[in-house]
C-alpha positions, -999 to +999 in steps of 0.1 A: -031+504+410+004+495+403+005+464+429-025+450+408-006+460+374+021+440+380-001+414+395-018+414+362+015+415+340+026+385+362-003+364+355-007+366+319+026+360+312+023+324+335-009+318+316+013+325+283+041+302+294+014+275+302-001+275+268+035+271+255+041+244+278+008+224+272+017+227+230+055+211+233+037+189+256+009+180+229+039+176+202+047+142+221+025+112+209+023+093+238+012+122+254-012+136+230-028+097+229-031+099+267-046+134+271-074+127+243-081+094+260-094+115+287-130+122+293-151+152+291-153+153+330-124+151+338-107+177+312-139+198+332-122+188+363-085+200+358-099+230+341-117+242+370-087+233+391-067+259+365-093+280+370-090+282+409-050+282+408-047+309+381-077+332+393-090+328+427-064+318+442-044+352+433-078+370+439-081+353+473-044+367+485-050+401+471-088+407+484-088+385+514-052+380+526-040+419+514-070+440+524-076+419+552-040+426+568-045+463+554-078+470+573-065+451+607-031+459+607-023+493+584+004+505+604+024+473+593+020+480+555+055+475+536+069+480+570+098+449+560+127+471+545+149+446+529+171+443+498+155+424+464+180+400+467+174+389+505+130+388+490+139+370+463+161+345+484+131+343+510+105+336+482+121+311+464+147+296+486+133+296+520+091+295+515+104+269+489+119+249+518+084+254+540+066+241+510+090+206+509+076+202+544+042+216+540+040+189+506+051+161+528+029+167+558+000+165+528+007+127+526+003+116+559-029+108+578-058+131+578-041+156+549-040+129+525-074+128+519-073+167+507-042+159+486-047+127+472-068+139+440-040+155+431-020+118+421-052+109+406-040+115+374-028+085+349-012+110+327+018+134+337+012+167+321+009+203+325-030+202+331-030+184+358-007+207+380-034+224+398-060+191+401-068+190+436-095+189+462-113+222+468-099+233+501-062+219+492-052+253+483-064+267+516-035+237+533-005+254+509+018+273+525+031+295+500-005+310+494-012+323+529+031+336+531+028+350+501-002+374+501+011+385+534+049+391+523+034+414+494+017+430+520+046+432+546+077+439+522+081+477+512+103+470+476+080+437+467+100+434+432+126+402+441+099+386+462+075+391+435+104+378+406+109+348+434+066+338+432+068+345+395+098+317+390+079+294+414+053+293+398+068+286+363+086+259+375+056+243+390+045+243+350+079+233+342+079+199+366+045+188+352+052+191+313+076+164+309+098+188+293+131+177+309+158+163+289+180+194+298+167+188+336+196+163+345+223+186+334+238+214+362+224+237+371+187+226+361+199+195+383+193+211+412+159+219+406+134+194+409+129+184+370+098+170+353+116+133+355+124+139+390+083+151+400+075+122+376+087+095+402+067+116+427+035+107+405+042+072+399+028+040+408+053+025+412+074+046+440+056+064+471+068+094+492+098+107+472+106+135+456+084+162+475+103+190+463+091+222+447+119+247+433+146+227+443+152+187+444+179+193+471+153+193+502+148+157+494+188+152+492+186+165+524+165+149+539+165+112+523+133+110+503+150+116+469+150+089+441+167+088+412+158+070+379+164+089+349+134+070+329+097+082+333+070+058+351+055+032+333+025+041+354+005+070+370-017+082+392-044+064+417-066+054+392-094+064+409-132+060+395-145+093+375-174+096+406-147+092+428-126+118+417-154+144+417-162+136+456-129+139+462-128+171+447-159+182+469-150+163+501-117+149+499-113+112+505-139+093+521 
């Protein structure tokens, strides 16, 4: 019950932050014009994606990963005793580093077909945060690791805080609310400006970082530009976008 309550509190907080970010983005005239120009079918697609990520993913992590492990290996529940600080760093830093490589893999060969839909948005805002194919979620490393670690770690507080902050940073880097992201200490994070170039038509294969942009700087995939790109997305026809949602790229 305590776990379910903490999960519910976390997601209520994230939803509140999401709508705050959406409201702030909507005040920008150019962004507002781009958002209002979207066809209804694309709005439905983005809302379906947000529902998957915000509702079905937590259900999957708890009722599939957590409950399955509790059934198969109950003796390992809460078996890892670590300080909350270590749990936080594992979640917020180490898993984020794994995600950097996970994200790079999604941009290659066979896996690109399941990720390219996320790059189909011709505008850059929080509503496209979770635009992905129906099965892309199953290819994301932190979906599995978060559910497993919540089961294994005894004191989950620090780890859960890392998960919460990672979710909030995911919303932030898709929000265009990033004027202070160029100043330390925010400059070590992947800011909206950094991530906007990951979604641009002008640059490819850059700025894969999730929480931290330093992974890109270390591995040579960082692209620096303090202005927003002029064009975003792959400009896919609407019917192709929906086909990609169900089947991936043909």
